[in-house]
C-alpha positions in Angstrom: -12.6 -37.5 7.0 -15.8 -38.5 6.5 -15.8 -41.2 3.9 -12.9 -42.8 6.5 -15.4 -42.7 9.5 -18.6 -44.3 7.4 -15.7 -47.0 6.4 -14.5 -47.3 10.5 -18.1 -47.6 11.4 -18.6 -50.2 8.8 -15.6 -52.4 9.7 -17.1 -51.8 13.5 -20.4 -53.3 12.6 -19.4 -56.0 10.5 -16.8 -57.2 13.8 -20.1 -56.6 16.6 -21.9 -58.8 14.7 -19.2 -61.6 13.5 -18.4 -61.1 17.3 -22.0 -62.0 18.2 -22.6 -64.8 15.6 -18.9 -66.5 16.5 -19.3 -69.7 18.2 -22.8 -70.5 16.8 -22.9 -72.5 13.6 -26.3 -71.9 12.9 -25.8 -68.0 13.0 -22.4 -67.8 11.1 -24.1 -70.3 8.0 -27.5 -67.8 8.2 -28.2 -66.3 4.7 -28.6 -62.9 7.0 -25.4 -63.1 8.6 -23.2 -64.6 4.8 -25.4 -61.5 3.1 -24.1 -59.0 5.6 -20.2 -60.3 5.9 -20.4 -60.4 1.7 -22.2 -56.6 1.3 -19.7 -55.8 3.9 -16.5 -56.4 1.7 -17.7 -54.9 -1.3 -18.7 -51.8 0.5 -15.3 -51.3 2.4 -13.5 -51.8 -1.1 -16.1 -49.1 -2.5 -15.6 -46.8 0.6 -11.4 -47.4 0.9 -11.3 -46.3 -3.2 -13.2 -43.3 -2.4 -11.8 -42.6 0.8 -8.1 -42.4 -0.8 -9.4 -40.7 -4.2 -10.4 -37.5 -1.8 -7.1 -37.5 0.2 -5.5 -37.7 -3.4 -7.7 -34.9 -4.2 -6.8 -32.9 -0.8 -3.3 -33.7 -1.4 -2.8 -32.4 -5.1 -0.4 -32.9 -7.1 2.0 -34.0 -4.2 -0.3 -36.8 -3.3 0.1 -38.3 -6.7 4.0 -37.9 -7.2 6.1 -40.7 -6.1 8.8 -38.5 -4.4 6.4 -36.6 -2.1 6.5 -37.0 1.5 2.7 -36.6 0.8 2.4 -39.4 -2.1 -0.4 -41.5 -2.2 0.7 -43.1 -5.1 1.1 -46.8 -3.1 -1.9 -46.5 -1.6 -3.8 -45.3 -4.5 -2.4 -48.5 -6.4 -3.4 -51.2 -3.6 -6.9 -49.6 -2.7 -7.8 -49.6 -6.8 -7.2 -53.8 -6.9 -9.7 -54.0 -3.9 -12.7 -54.4 -6.4 -10.8 -56.7 -8.4 -9.6 -59.0 -5.8 -13.1 -58.9 -4.2 -14.5 -59.2 -7.8 -17.3 -56.9 -6.6 -19.5 -57.3 -9.6 -19.7 -61.3 -9.1 -20.1 -60.9 -5.9 -23.0 -58.6 -6.3 -24.4 -60.8 -9.1 -24.4 -64.0 -7.0 -26.0 -61.8 -3.9 -29.0 -61.2 -6.1 -31.3 -64.3 -5.3 -30.6 -64.8 -1.9 -31.0 -61.1 -0.9 -34.5 -61.6 -2.2 -35.4 -64.4 0.4 -34.1 -62.0 3.0 -36.5 -59.5 4.9 -36.2 -56.0 4.9 -34.2 -54.9 8.1 -36.1 -53.1 10.2 -35.4 -49.3 10.8 -35.2 -47.5 13.8 -37.7 -44.5 14.0 -38.4 -41.5 15.7 
């Protein structure tokens, strides 16, 4: 449940940022926004994989089997394809130089 909630939080944050920038071409084309959206896709694909694998461990063999009501075989196959379809390695490699040009985000302190 923890990784699922983290994933949902990540998606909610990305959606809020998109809604905030919607209708503002300058904001949508900004390096900060483009980097945030791209990194959100990569992180979501990795969190989704971790979430399904944790669920599979919780279900045990029943989750691995195709003939079980607890089967996660389809979910596992689908989620394992996401880093490939998104091509996480290529995306992360292409974000190196632009990320170095973006300011460090401010953090909330105490």
